[in-house]
Residue, then its C-alpha position, 0 to 999 in steps of 0.5 A: x495771888x500766887x497762893x490762889x493760883x497755885x491752888x487753882x492749878x494743883x486742884x485742877x491737876x488733881x481733878x484730871x489725875x483722879x478722873x482720868x486713866x490716861x492721865x495717870x499713864x502721863x503722870x499728871x500726879x507728879x505736876x499735881x504734887x508739884x503744884x500742891x508743894x508750891x501751894x504749901x510754900x505760899x501758904x507759909x509765905x502768906x502766914x509770915x507776911x501776915x505776922x509781919x504786917x497784920x492789918x496791911x496784909x488784906x490792903x495790898x497795892x495794886x502794882x503788889x498784886x499785879x507782881x504776885x499775879x506774874x509770879x503766880x502764873x510763872x510758877x504754873x508756867x514752870x511747872x508746866x515745863x518741868x512736867x512736860x520735859x519729864x514726860x518727854x523724857x519717860x515717854x510712857x507711850x513711846x511717841x518720841x521714840x518712834x518719831x525719832x526712829x522713824x526719821x532715822x529709818 
């Protein structure tokens, strides 16, 4: 489930980045790269687990699938938080800067 969730997140971020000019300004490409990197990591993990378990790999316990789902959702959420912090620090549209100057001025 971790691989599946991160692949879906990576595909969605890539489509948004490719089709929307404003998304490029907000560096959605960085988010897509984070998700593609996580997907590659989970792919290697799945391959190593398959080598270890063979046929048992395809019949996971329900508890293991639930844990993998929570882990996948956590990875997607953490990627969004890191991207959001990066966008707020870079402030490509100057929105944060204007809000801070308005408060002080």
